[in-house]
MIBAGU-811864 format. One record per residue (C-alpha): x, y, z; residue in one letter; residue number from 1. Coordinates in Angstrom, 3 decimals. Each point is the difference from the previous one (the first is absolute). Layout:
<atoms>
<atom><c1>X</c1><c2>Y</c2><c3>Z</c3><r>A</r><k>NUM</k></atom>
...
</atoms>
This chain:
<atoms>
<atom><c1>0.000</c1><c2>0.000</c2><c3>0.000</c3><r>X</r><k>1</k></atom>
<atom><c1>1.045</c1><c2>3.594</c2><c3>-0.585</c3><r>X</r><k>2</k></atom>
<atom><c1>0.545</c1><c2>0.715</c2><c3>3.710</c3><r>X</r><k>3</k></atom>
<atom><c1>2.821</c1><c2>-2.569</c2><c3>-0.005</c3><r>X</r><k>4</k></atom>
<atom><c1>1.797</c1><c2>2.068</c2><c3>-2.635</c3><r>X</r><k>5</k></atom>
<atom><c1>1.485</c1><c2>3.154</c2><c3>1.602</c3><r>X</r><k>6</k></atom>
<atom><c1>0.661</c1><c2>1.612</c2><c3>-3.384</c3><r>X</r><k>7</k></atom>
<atom><c1>-3.608</c1><c2>-0.451</c2><c3>-1.087</c3><r>X</r><k>8</k></atom>
<atom><c1>-1.318</c1><c2>1.280</c2><c3>3.327</c3><r>X</r><k>9</k></atom>
<atom><c1>2.193</c1><c2>3.068</c2><c3>-0.334</c3><r>X</r><k>10</k></atom>
<atom><c1>-1.256</c1><c2>0.542</c2><c3>-3.555</c3><r>X</r><k>11</k></atom>
<atom><c1>-3.624</c1><c2>-0.248</c2><c3>1.143</c3><r>X</r><k>12</k></atom>
<atom><c1>0.647</c1><c2>2.534</c2><c3>2.755</c3><r>X</r><k>13</k></atom>
<atom><c1>1.675</c1><c2>2.381</c2><c3>-2.458</c3><r>X</r><k>14</k></atom>
<atom><c1>-2.911</c1><c2>-0.286</c2><c3>-2.438</c3><r>X</r><k>15</k></atom>
<atom><c1>-2.576</c1><c2>0.539</c2><c3>2.761</c3><r>X</r><k>16</k></atom>
<atom><c1>1.866</c1><c2>3.063</c2><c3>1.279</c3><r>X</r><k>17</k></atom>
<atom><c1>0.592</c1><c2>1.515</c2><c3>-3.420</c3><r>X</r><k>18</k></atom>
<atom><c1>-3.600</c1><c2>-0.523</c2><c3>-1.087</c3><r>X</r><k>19</k></atom>
<atom><c1>-1.541</c1><c2>1.431</c2><c3>3.158</c3><r>X</r><k>20</k></atom>
<atom><c1>0.435</c1><c2>3.654</c2><c3>-0.980</c3><r>X</r><k>21</k></atom>
<atom><c1>-1.488</c1><c2>-0.392</c2><c3>-3.518</c3><r>X</r><k>22</k></atom>
<atom><c1>-2.950</c1><c2>-1.917</c2><c3>1.460</c3><r>X</r><k>23</k></atom>
<atom><c1>-0.610</c1><c2>2.666</c2><c3>2.632</c3><r>X</r><k>24</k></atom>
<atom><c1>0.317</c1><c2>2.664</c2><c3>-2.685</c3><r>X</r><k>25</k></atom>
<atom><c1>-2.661</c1><c2>-1.792</c2><c3>-2.025</c3><r>X</r><k>26</k></atom>
<atom><c1>-2.229</c1><c2>-0.072</c2><c3>3.067</c3><r>X</r><k>27</k></atom>
<atom><c1>0.477</c1><c2>3.681</c2><c3>0.843</c3><r>X</r><k>28</k></atom>
<atom><c1>-0.147</c1><c2>1.360</c2><c3>-3.547</c3><r>X</r><k>29</k></atom>
<atom><c1>-2.759</c1><c2>-2.192</c2><c3>-1.445</c3><r>X</r><k>30</k></atom>
<atom><c1>-1.617</c1><c2>-2.576</c2><c3>2.313</c3><r>X</r><k>31</k></atom>
<atom><c1>-1.039</c1><c2>2.298</c2><c3>2.864</c3><r>X</r><k>32</k></atom>
<atom><c1>-0.939</c1><c2>3.033</c2><c3>-2.150</c3><r>X</r><k>33</k></atom>
<atom><c1>-2.008</c1><c2>-2.265</c2><c3>-2.302</c3><r>X</r><k>34</k></atom>
<atom><c1>-1.785</c1><c2>-1.449</c2><c3>3.024</c3><r>X</r><k>35</k></atom>
<atom><c1>-0.777</c1><c2>3.383</c2><c3>1.542</c3><r>X</r><k>36</k></atom>
<atom><c1>-1.132</c1><c2>1.690</c2><c3>-3.209</c3><r>X</r><k>37</k></atom>
<atom><c1>-2.217</c1><c2>-2.853</c2><c3>-1.129</c3><r>X</r><k>38</k></atom>
<atom><c1>-1.514</c1><c2>-0.483</c2><c3>3.443</c3><r>X</r><k>39</k></atom>
<atom><c1>-0.976</c1><c2>3.676</c2><c3>0.273</c3><r>X</r><k>40</k></atom>
<atom><c1>-1.385</c1><c2>0.079</c2><c3>-3.544</c3><r>X</r><k>41</k></atom>
<atom><c1>-1.719</c1><c2>-3.344</c2><c3>0.498</c3><r>X</r><k>42</k></atom>
<atom><c1>-1.523</c1><c2>1.151</c2><c3>3.296</c3><r>X</r><k>43</k></atom>
<atom><c1>-1.523</c1><c2>3.081</c2><c3>-1.626</c3><r>X</r><k>44</k></atom>
<atom><c1>-1.372</c1><c2>-2.187</c2><c3>-2.780</c3><r>X</r><k>45</k></atom>
<atom><c1>-1.258</c1><c2>-2.505</c2><c3>2.574</c3><r>X</r><k>46</k></atom>
<atom><c1>-1.945</c1><c2>2.649</c2><c3>1.927</c3><r>X</r><k>47</k></atom>
<atom><c1>-1.634</c1><c2>1.288</c2><c3>-3.183</c3><r>X</r><k>48</k></atom>
<atom><c1>-0.810</c1><c2>-3.535</c2><c3>-1.108</c3><r>X</r><k>49</k></atom>
<atom><c1>-1.444</c1><c2>-0.952</c2><c3>3.384</c3><r>X</r><k>50</k></atom>
<atom><c1>-2.194</c1><c2>3.106</c2><c3>0.043</c3><r>X</r><k>51</k></atom>
<atom><c1>-1.149</c1><c2>-0.806</c2><c3>-3.534</c3><r>X</r><k>52</k></atom>
<atom><c1>-0.867</c1><c2>-3.550</c2><c3>1.066</c3><r>X</r><k>53</k></atom>
<atom><c1>-2.215</c1><c2>1.190</c2><c3>2.860</c3><r>X</r><k>54</k></atom>
<atom><c1>-1.546</c1><c2>2.917</c2><c3>-1.904</c3><r>X</r><k>55</k></atom>
<atom><c1>-3.553</c1><c2>-0.043</c2><c3>-1.319</c3><r>X</r><k>56</k></atom>
<atom><c1>1.140</c1><c2>1.064</c2><c3>-3.494</c3><r>X</r><k>57</k></atom>
<atom><c1>-0.176</c1><c2>-3.176</c2><c3>-2.092</c3><r>X</r><k>58</k></atom>
<atom><c1>2.592</c1><c2>0.964</c2><c3>-2.686</c3><r>X</r><k>59</k></atom>
<atom><c1>2.565</c1><c2>0.706</c2><c3>2.718</c3><r>X</r><k>60</k></atom>
<atom><c1>-0.784</c1><c2>-3.326</c2><c3>1.659</c3><r>X</r><k>61</k></atom>
<atom><c1>0.430</c1><c2>-1.969</c2><c3>-3.223</c3><r>X</r><k>62</k></atom>
<atom><c1>3.203</c1><c2>1.756</c2><c3>-1.048</c3><r>X</r><k>63</k></atom>
<atom><c1>1.503</c1><c2>-0.679</c2><c3>3.437</c3><r>X</r><k>64</k></atom>
<atom><c1>-1.155</c1><c2>-3.629</c2><c3>-0.038</c3><r>X</r><k>65</k></atom>
<atom><c1>1.428</c1><c2>-0.666</c2><c3>-3.456</c3><r>X</r><k>66</k></atom>
<atom><c1>3.316</c1><c2>1.627</c2><c3>0.971</c3><r>X</r><k>67</k></atom>
<atom><c1>0.317</c1><c2>-2.021</c2><c3>3.212</c3><r>X</r><k>68</k></atom>
<atom><c1>-1.027</c1><c2>-3.222</c2><c3>-1.719</c3><r>X</r><k>69</k></atom>
<atom><c1>2.434</c1><c2>0.499</c2><c3>-2.882</c3><r>X</r><k>70</k></atom>
<atom><c1>2.979</c1><c2>0.788</c2><c3>2.230</c3><r>X</r><k>71</k></atom>
<atom><c1>-0.715</c1><c2>-2.719</c2><c3>2.565</c3><r>X</r><k>72</k></atom>
<atom><c1>-0.706</c1><c2>-2.550</c2><c3>-2.719</c3><r>X</r><k>73</k></atom>
<atom><c1>3.290</c1><c2>0.391</c2><c3>-1.883</c3><r>X</r><k>74</k></atom>
<atom><c1>3.605</c1><c2>-0.558</c2><c3>1.158</c3><r>X</r><k>75</k></atom>
<atom><c1>2.008</c1><c2>3.061</c2><c3>0.954</c3><r>X</r><k>76</k></atom>
<atom><c1>2.872</c1><c2>-1.131</c2><c3>-2.219</c3><r>X</r><k>77</k></atom>
<atom><c1>-2.332</c1><c2>-0.132</c2><c3>-3.008</c3><r>X</r><k>78</k></atom>
<atom><c1>-1.236</c1><c2>3.523</c2><c3>0.781</c3><r>X</r><k>79</k></atom>
<atom><c1>3.580</c1><c2>1.278</c2><c3>0.094</c3><r>X</r><k>80</k></atom>
<atom><c1>0.788</c1><c2>-1.712</c2><c3>-3.302</c3><r>X</r><k>81</k></atom>
<atom><c1>-3.057</c1><c2>1.560</c2><c3>-1.650</c3><r>X</r><k>82</k></atom>
<atom><c1>0.999</c1><c2>3.467</c2><c3>1.199</c3><r>X</r><k>83</k></atom>
<atom><c1>3.667</c1><c2>-0.261</c2><c3>-0.962</c3><r>X</r><k>84</k></atom>
<atom><c1>0.285</c1><c2>-2.470</c2><c3>-2.873</c3><r>X</r><k>85</k></atom>
<atom><c1>-3.585</c1><c2>-0.123</c2><c3>-1.279</c3><r>X</r><k>86</k></atom>
<atom><c1>-0.588</c1><c2>3.731</c2><c3>-0.300</c3><r>X</r><k>87</k></atom>
<atom><c1>3.532</c1><c2>0.439</c2><c3>-1.328</c3><r>X</r><k>88</k></atom>
<atom><c1>-0.811</c1><c2>-2.325</c2><c3>-2.899</c3><r>X</r><k>89</k></atom>
<atom><c1>-2.764</c1><c2>2.366</c2><c3>-1.155</c3><r>X</r><k>90</k></atom>
<atom><c1>2.071</c1><c2>3.148</c2><c3>0.349</c3><r>X</r><k>91</k></atom>
<atom><c1>-0.924</c1><c2>1.010</c2><c3>3.561</c3><r>X</r><k>92</k></atom>
<atom><c1>3.424</c1><c2>-0.031</c2><c3>1.655</c3><r>X</r><k>93</k></atom>
<atom><c1>0.160</c1><c2>0.298</c2><c3>3.784</c3><r>X</r><k>94</k></atom>
<atom><c1>3.326</c1><c2>-0.010</c2><c3>1.823</c3><r>X</r><k>95</k></atom>
<atom><c1>0.565</c1><c2>-2.885</c2><c3>2.431</c3><r>X</r><k>96</k></atom>
<atom><c1>-0.432</c1><c2>1.904</c2><c3>3.257</c3><r>X</r><k>97</k></atom>
<atom><c1>-3.208</c1><c2>1.876</c2><c3>-0.982</c3><r>X</r><k>98</k></atom>
<atom><c1>-1.413</c1><c2>-3.242</c2><c3>-1.410</c3><r>X</r><k>99</k></atom>
<atom><c1>0.703</c1><c2>-1.698</c2><c3>3.324</c3><r>X</r><k>100</k></atom>
<atom><c1>-1.604</c1><c2>2.891</c2><c3>1.909</c3><r>X</r><k>101</k></atom>
<atom><c1>-3.157</c1><c2>-0.220</c2><c3>-2.124</c3><r>X</r><k>102</k></atom>
<atom><c1>-0.198</c1><c2>-3.779</c2><c3>0.241</c3><r>X</r><k>103</k></atom>
<atom><c1>0.551</c1><c2>-0.240</c2><c3>3.729</c3><r>X</r><k>104</k></atom>
<atom><c1>-2.282</c1><c2>2.970</c2><c3>0.716</c3><r>X</r><k>105</k></atom>
<atom><c1>-2.859</c1><c2>-1.587</c2><c3>-1.937</c3><r>X</r><k>106</k></atom>
<atom><c1>0.592</c1><c2>-3.268</c2><c3>1.828</c3><r>X</r><k>107</k></atom>
<atom><c1>0.144</c1><c2>1.569</c2><c3>3.457</c3><r>X</r><k>108</k></atom>
<atom><c1>-3.042</c1><c2>2.133</c2><c3>-0.788</c3><r>X</r><k>109</k></atom>
<atom><c1>-2.120</c1><c2>-3.020</c2><c3>-0.858</c3><r>X</r><k>110</k></atom>
<atom><c1>0.949</c1><c2>-2.113</c2><c3>3.003</c3><r>X</r><k>111</k></atom>
<atom><c1>0.071</c1><c2>2.838</c2><c3>2.533</c3><r>X</r><k>112</k></atom>
<atom><c1>-3.391</c1><c2>1.268</c2><c3>-1.184</c3><r>X</r><k>113</k></atom>
<atom><c1>-1.597</c1><c2>-3.187</c2><c3>1.301</c3><r>X</r><k>114</k></atom>
<atom><c1>1.688</c1><c2>0.510</c2><c3>3.364</c3><r>X</r><k>115</k></atom>
<atom><c1>-1.201</c1><c2>3.593</c2><c3>0.223</c3><r>X</r><k>116</k></atom>
<atom><c1>-3.491</c1><c2>-0.861</c2><c3>-1.214</c3><r>X</r><k>117</k></atom>
<atom><c1>-0.318</c1><c2>-2.725</c2><c3>2.635</c3><r>X</r><k>118</k></atom>
<atom><c1>1.282</c1><c2>2.385</c2><c3>2.682</c3><r>X</r><k>119</k></atom>
<atom><c1>-2.557</c1><c2>2.656</c2><c3>-0.964</c3><r>X</r><k>120</k></atom>
<atom><c1>-2.842</c1><c2>-2.518</c2><c3>-0.068</c3><r>X</r><k>121</k></atom>
<atom><c1>1.043</c1><c2>-1.265</c2><c3>3.448</c3><r>X</r><k>122</k></atom>
<atom><c1>-0.984</c1><c2>3.341</c2><c3>1.566</c3><r>X</r><k>123</k></atom>
<atom><c1>-3.548</c1><c2>-0.295</c2><c3>1.454</c3><r>X</r><k>124</k></atom>
<atom><c1>-2.706</c1><c2>1.664</c2><c3>-2.098</c3><r>X</r><k>125</k></atom>
<atom><c1>-1.177</c1><c2>1.793</c2><c3>3.122</c3><r>X</r><k>126</k></atom>
<atom><c1>3.019</c1><c2>2.270</c2><c3>-0.234</c3><r>X</r><k>127</k></atom>
<atom><c1>-0.978</c1><c2>1.049</c2><c3>-3.516</c3><r>X</r><k>128</k></atom>
<atom><c1>-3.519</c1><c2>0.733</c2><c3>1.223</c3><r>X</r><k>129</k></atom>
<atom><c1>1.214</c1><c2>1.907</c2><c3>3.063</c3><r>X</r><k>130</k></atom>
<atom><c1>2.264</c1><c2>2.178</c2><c3>-2.137</c3><r>X</r><k>131</k></atom>
<atom><c1>-2.847</c1><c2>0.766</c2><c3>-2.384</c3><r>X</r><k>132</k></atom>
<atom><c1>-2.270</c1><c2>0.905</c2><c3>2.893</c3><r>X</r><k>133</k></atom>
<atom><c1>2.387</c1><c2>2.725</c2><c3>1.164</c3><r>X</r><k>134</k></atom>
<atom><c1>0.150</c1><c2>1.451</c2><c3>-3.504</c3><r>X</r><k>135</k></atom>
<atom><c1>3.172</c1><c2>-1.517</c2><c3>-1.438</c3><r>X</r><k>136</k></atom>
<atom><c1>0.167</c1><c2>-0.564</c2><c3>-3.740</c3><r>X</r><k>137</k></atom>
<atom><c1>1.106</c1><c2>-3.308</c2><c3>-1.530</c3><r>X</r><k>138</k></atom>
<atom><c1>3.548</c1><c2>1.251</c2><c3>-0.573</c3><r>X</r><k>139</k></atom>
<atom><c1>0.231</c1><c2>1.482</c2><c3>3.494</c3><r>X</r><k>140</k></atom>
<atom><c1>-1.183</c1><c2>-3.263</c2><c3>1.523</c3><r>X</r><k>141</k></atom>
<atom><c1>2.606</c1><c2>-1.931</c2><c3>-1.935</c3><r>X</r><k>142</k></atom>
<atom><c1>2.833</c1><c2>2.391</c2><c3>0.838</c3><r>X</r><k>143</k></atom>
<atom><c1>-0.771</c1><c2>0.651</c2><c3>3.670</c3><r>X</r><k>144</k></atom>
<atom><c1>-1.720</c1><c2>-3.156</c2><c3>1.232</c3><r>X</r><k>145</k></atom>
<atom><c1>0.375</c1><c2>-3.035</c2><c3>-2.254</c3><r>X</r><k>146</k></atom>
<atom><c1>3.491</c1><c2>0.183</c2><c3>-1.495</c3><r>X</r><k>147</k></atom>
<atom><c1>1.836</c1><c2>0.644</c2><c3>3.321</c3><r>X</r><k>148</k></atom>
<atom><c1>-1.557</c1><c2>-3.151</c2><c3>1.449</c3><r>X</r><k>149</k></atom>
<atom><c1>0.495</c1><c2>-1.971</c2><c3>-3.205</c3><r>X</r><k>150</k></atom>
<atom><c1>3.674</c1><c2>0.994</c2><c3>0.034</c3><r>X</r><k>151</k></atom>
<atom><c1>0.612</c1><c2>-1.888</c2><c3>3.242</c3><r>X</r><k>152</k></atom>
<atom><c1>-1.751</c1><c2>-3.094</c2><c3>-1.344</c3><r>X</r><k>153</k></atom>
<atom><c1>1.956</c1><c2>0.066</c2><c3>-3.244</c3><r>X</r><k>154</k></atom>
<atom><c1>3.483</c1><c2>0.667</c2><c3>1.401</c3><r>X</r><k>155</k></atom>
<atom><c1>1.019</c1><c2>-3.661</c2><c3>0.583</c3><r>X</r><k>156</k></atom>
<atom><c1>-1.007</c1><c2>-1.292</c2><c3>-3.460</c3><r>X</r><k>157</k></atom>
<atom><c1>1.346</c1><c2>3.103</c2><c3>-1.741</c3><r>X</r><k>158</k></atom>
<atom><c1>3.282</c1><c2>-0.370</c2><c3>1.876</c3><r>X</r><k>159</k></atom>
<atom><c1>0.172</c1><c2>-3.587</c2><c3>-1.206</c3><r>X</r><k>160</k></atom>
<atom><c1>-0.668</c1><c2>1.256</c2><c3>-3.529</c3><r>X</r><k>161</k></atom>
<atom><c1>2.901</c1><c2>2.435</c2><c3>0.323</c3><r>X</r><k>162</k></atom>
<atom><c1>2.360</c1><c2>-2.693</c2><c3>1.249</c3><r>X</r><k>163</k></atom>
<atom><c1>-1.142</c1><c2>-2.325</c2><c3>-2.762</c3><r>X</r><k>164</k></atom>
<atom><c1>0.626</c1><c2>2.775</c2><c3>-2.514</c3><r>X</r><k>165</k></atom>
<atom><c1>3.648</c1><c2>0.185</c2><c3>1.060</c3><r>X</r><k>166</k></atom>
<atom><c1>0.382</c1><c2>-3.626</c2><c3>-1.062</c3><r>X</r><k>167</k></atom>
<atom><c1>-2.127</c1><c2>0.385</c2><c3>-3.123</c3><r>X</r><k>168</k></atom>
<atom><c1>2.297</c1><c2>2.737</c2><c3>-1.315</c3><r>X</r><k>169</k></atom>
<atom><c1>2.447</c1><c2>-2.771</c2><c3>-0.854</c3><r>X</r><k>170</k></atom>
<atom><c1>-2.284</c1><c2>-0.685</c2><c3>-2.992</c3><r>X</r><k>171</k></atom>
<atom><c1>1.060</c1><c2>3.377</c2><c3>-1.398</c3><r>X</r><k>172</k></atom>
<atom><c1>3.285</c1><c2>-1.679</c2><c3>-0.909</c3><r>X</r><k>173</k></atom>
<atom><c1>-1.918</c1><c2>-1.697</c2><c3>-2.826</c3><r>X</r><k>174</k></atom>
<atom><c1>-0.534</c1><c2>3.390</c2><c3>-1.657</c3><r>X</r><k>175</k></atom>
<atom><c1>3.593</c1><c2>1.131</c2><c3>0.494</c3><r>X</r><k>176</k></atom>
<atom><c1>-0.365</c1><c2>2.091</c2><c3>3.156</c3><r>X</r><k>177</k></atom>
<atom><c1>3.356</c1><c2>-0.327</c2><c3>1.741</c3><r>X</r><k>178</k></atom>
<atom><c1>-1.414</c1><c2>-0.477</c2><c3>3.475</c3><r>X</r><k>179</k></atom>
<atom><c1>1.576</c1><c2>-2.257</c2><c3>2.610</c3><r>X</r><k>180</k></atom>
<atom><c1>-0.862</c1><c2>-3.355</c2><c3>-1.580</c3><r>X</r><k>181</k></atom>
<atom><c1>1.071</c1><c2>1.178</c2><c3>-3.451</c3><r>X</r><k>182</k></atom>
<atom><c1>3.360</c1><c2>0.993</c2><c3>1.481</c3><r>X</r><k>183</k></atom>
<atom><c1>0.330</c1><c2>-3.494</c2><c3>1.452</c3><r>X</r><k>184</k></atom>
<atom><c1>-0.738</c1><c2>-1.506</c2><c3>-3.419</c3><r>X</r><k>185</k></atom>
<atom><c1>2.610</c1><c2>2.184</c2><c3>-1.665</c3><r>X</r><k>186</k></atom>
<atom><c1>2.682</c1><c2>-0.863</c2><c3>2.558</c3><r>X</r><k>187</k></atom>
<atom><c1>-0.870</c1><c2>-3.707</c2><c3>-0.146</c3><r>X</r><k>188</k></atom>
<atom><c1>0.282</c1><c2>0.085</c2><c3>-3.788</c3><r>X</r><k>189</k></atom>
<atom><c1>3.549</c1><c2>1.319</c2><c3>0.423</c3><r>X</r><k>190</k></atom>
<atom><c1>1.356</c1><c2>-2.380</c2><c3>2.659</c3><r>X</r><k>191</k></atom>
<atom><c1>-2.454</c1><c2>-2.933</c2><c3>-0.445</c3><r>X</r><k>192</k></atom>
<atom><c1>-0.583</c1><c2>-0.312</c2><c3>3.757</c3><r>X</r><k>193</k></atom>
<atom><c1>-3.769</c1><c2>-0.079</c2><c3>-0.369</c3><r>X</r><k>194</k></atom>
<atom><c1>-0.845</c1><c2>-1.673</c2><c3>3.311</c3><r>X</r><k>195</k></atom>
<atom><c1>2.210</c1><c2>2.363</c2><c3>1.993</c3><r>X</r><k>196</k></atom>
<atom><c1>-1.350</c1><c2>3.179</c2><c3>-1.612</c3><r>X</r><k>197</k></atom>
<atom><c1>-3.643</c1><c2>-1.027</c2><c3>0.141</c3><r>X</r><k>198</k></atom>
<atom><c1>0.356</c1><c2>-1.060</c2><c3>3.623</c3><r>X</r><k>199</k></atom>
<atom><c1>1.629</c1><c2>3.321</c2><c3>0.836</c3><r>X</r><k>200</k></atom>
<atom><c1>-2.759</c1><c2>2.008</c2><c3>-1.673</c3><r>X</r><k>201</k></atom>
<atom><c1>-2.633</c1><c2>-2.160</c2><c3>1.724</c3><r>X</r><k>202</k></atom>
<atom><c1>1.556</c1><c2>0.820</c2><c3>3.370</c3><r>X</r><k>203</k></atom>
<atom><c1>-0.066</c1><c2>3.725</c2><c3>-0.844</c3><r>X</r><k>204</k></atom>
<atom><c1>-3.690</c1><c2>-0.202</c2><c3>-0.945</c3><r>X</r><k>205</k></atom>
<atom><c1>-0.660</c1><c2>-1.821</c2><c3>3.263</c3><r>X</r><k>206</k></atom>
<atom><c1>1.796</c1><c2>2.654</c2><c3>2.053</c3><r>X</r><k>207</k></atom>
<atom><c1>-1.905</c1><c2>2.826</c2><c3>-1.700</c3><r>X</r><k>208</k></atom>
<atom><c1>-3.350</c1><c2>-1.744</c2><c3>0.513</c3><r>X</r><k>209</k></atom>
<atom><c1>0.860</c1><c2>-0.804</c2><c3>3.618</c3><r>X</r><k>210</k></atom>
<atom><c1>0.791</c1><c2>3.654</c2><c3>0.734</c3><r>X</r><k>211</k></atom>
<atom><c1>-3.234</c1><c2>1.058</c2><c3>-1.701</c3><r>X</r><k>212</k></atom>
<atom><c1>-1.958</c1><c2>-2.488</c2><c3>2.101</c3><r>X</r><k>213</k></atom>
<atom><c1>1.408</c1><c2>1.666</c2><c3>3.140</c3><r>X</r><k>214</k></atom>
<atom><c1>-1.175</c1><c2>3.372</c2><c3>-1.313</c3><r>X</r><k>215</k></atom>
<atom><c1>-3.390</c1><c2>-1.554</c2><c3>-0.718</c3><r>X</r><k>216</k></atom>
<atom><c1>-0.290</c1><c2>-1.199</c2><c3>3.598</c3><r>X</r><k>217</k></atom>
<atom><c1>0.842</c1><c2>3.434</c2><c3>1.400</c3><r>X</r><k>218</k></atom>
<atom><c1>-2.476</c1><c2>1.645</c2><c3>-2.357</c3><r>X</r><k>219</k></atom>
<atom><c1>-2.787</c1><c2>-2.339</c2><c3>1.059</c3><r>X</r><k>220</k></atom>
<atom><c1>0.759</c1><c2>0.596</c2><c3>3.691</c3><r>X</r><k>221</k></atom>
<atom><c1>-0.079</c1><c2>3.759</c2><c3>-0.522</c3><r>X</r><k>222</k></atom>
<atom><c1>-3.380</c1><c2>-0.171</c2><c3>-1.708</c3><r>X</r><k>223</k></atom>
<atom><c1>-1.291</c1><c2>-2.290</c2><c3>2.762</c3><r>X</r><k>224</k></atom>
<atom><c1>0.946</c1><c2>2.610</c2><c3>2.613</c3><r>X</r><k>225</k></atom>
<atom><c1>-1.575</c1><c2>2.734</c2><c3>-2.125</c3><r>X</r><k>226</k></atom>
<atom><c1>-3.274</c1><c2>-1.923</c2><c3>-0.302</c3><r>X</r><k>227</k></atom>
<atom><c1>-0.061</c1><c2>-0.759</c2><c3>3.744</c3><r>X</r><k>228</k></atom>
<atom><c1>0.314</c1><c2>3.724</c2><c3>0.766</c3><r>X</r><k>229</k></atom>
</atoms>
């Protein structure tokens, strides 16, 4: 085995050390910004979609339903390929990073909209009625009464969506975004140590997701204290 060969062990250590900085650079420059941008854009889209789903305007309901069904019913990788390679074949050229932002935002928007819709519907109807009785409009009721409560309900699943998005960004490597996994592929193609590089990048993903899960726990505790007050 390789650990019985000091020269090979030393080579593995050198490769792991030399590849660490490029992998971290890929995470800082592409993986984390891609995650943050697409989550924010997807969250805005999710709120609009959820409100359209619960509205009484039928065209809005159907448009939102078709969008959610289409995104949830097709693989994310296929969606990215359509945006980058498919549209490019008909003359609509989108650079890799914007294509990834659009694809991930649409995906997050569809899945998160169901979370937000369920959170809104979980609020008792009596609170809607009470707000209307004191003269609040529909938008005021949503903004001041319903959405603050729905936020607490939706934080755990939305946090899980965010953490899952960090891992899903590795799919952007398929459309040439040089994020962390793409960097690992490029380095592995140079030194042929595929197992070492992929294990290293997996550990980095794990560390990032672990740290985010700690932030998630603190955020949930803070909202719990806020609700109790």
